Phi, psi and omega in degrees: 000130184289158178304322181293323178294319178301318180297319181295316180297316180299316179297320180297313180295322178297317180297316179297317180298317179296321180296315180297318179298314181295318181295318179298319179296316179297319180296319179297315180296324182293333183256005177297130182206169174214138186250129184241130168260126189228134168271349180280147184291149183306317185294340180280324188255338183302315178302324179293314182293325177297319178296318180297314179297320180299322184272338184242340185081001181271124180283137178253117176260131185236133171248117181265142181214153175261336179197171173081016182297313183295323179296318179296315180298321179296320178294319183288330178056220184290351179265006181295136177277354186293136176251315183231143179241124178251132181231169184251003186199150181299325183298325180286326175294318180295323177300316178296320180294314183293333179270010176058044181252007179240162173230162183291140172229100183271040180301127178295329179292310183297317183286343180267329185259343180258119182305149188300326181288350181249023173210157182286154180293337179262008177059039174262338176219155184218141174284150174247321176220163176237156177217145182266145170270091185278164168249122177267140178229146180297137179298336179295345178277346187078194180290137178232146174247105193230145175245164176300324180300331182291345178296344178263000182288134182300337181294344179258016182301126180073017187235006184244139174240146176202162172281181182308138176296337182271359175294146186307323181295320180282327177299318179297320178296315179298322178300320179291327177293323177298317180297325183276320190241349182090168186296309186298313182292325179292323177297316178299317179300315180297319181295318179288323176301312179301319181296340181268358183290140178279340181200168178298139178307134185195166173067200180243185184298320180293325179298332179287323177292322175301320180295324176296316178302326181273008179065025177278338178200175183244340187226144174208162173263145177191148177290149187300319187292338177295329178298314178297319180296322179291323182295333181257007178258123185303320182284322189266351182302324180296330176293310182298324180293347182270356186230162167254144176264124184246140176258106187291162170056039181285342179266001178224246191284338181106169183285142178293133182237135173243182187220163155253149186206186184214158175213156178270121183298143186303319184251033182310119179278345181236058192296323179297313179294323180298316180294324176297317181292320179297318176297320179298318182295339177264000180287161181301310181300318181292320179298319179296313182293315183297310183291321183290323181298320184255005179058039174257177178264133176299144178286335177285134181283346181262013176240127183278150174289173178296163181300321180296312180296319180297332182293345179281351177100161177282157181212161176264125180262144173297129182267012178301133180298137178294336177292327176291318177301316180296322180298328182272000189300312182296321177295321178301316179298320179295318180293323178298321177293316182296327178280354182052043190299319184272357185267000000 
């Protein structure tokens, strides 16, 4: 073979090799993905995932669920396709943690921008947004200065509405009361709180505000973001207009705060992409979009809430670790049963 022929052959093989490398790279990029199991509603997270895909080229596949995430992950075991798990409450994150369905993510970004009380000490779960367990009061009462402890005050007998005591939002509040007052005092509080109910616990948080509007009660418990949702809902705005949103315990420990959060799945098959998405969800742009869409508070202290949420005023939040709240969860459920709260 002549030298010129050798050069041509060498050039041909080099070109083919470069083409194969480029094609392989394109194919890899085309199949880059990350899989999310989510308790959060599609309209809340899709805009975020679209932005992530736009900036990285990584496709986000989402499985939405209302319940049963931990059971599904346990069944799938090491063959689970899940990379990231999104939840709506601390209790669900703790369930995933206790069932050993999460793995550590020591991201420098997450540990630097998310306050310590809003992430686990072992870095298996992280908060994305926060929400307050507010007390709503009828505007006909005028301005009120109220604490959670006041729900047991006899002056509110027959005047309080709430959803089930066993709902995760109320269980977390009771858990925080145990941390503050101990088991015995919290049980007494629950019994007196129950005695003040205008009706058997029922419905959801918005339903309690509707009941205030209908003069069925004067006081209710509800998460902060529901107030915003009612204000922008044509049908429900009249309910929201009938109440004031109060931030309890401002002269002492502060208002009880819960979270929505995320964790890295134990058997994540796309761990690099998963960590990229988790970092993205904690970024300033994502925090702004995420919190504003659902009218929650950003977990980052350097990101402001929406104008509507900010209009409710600044407040002091209870700095109690969410891990302590989670630790008290089973005892809280027992006390709710002992007080026969839902009966």
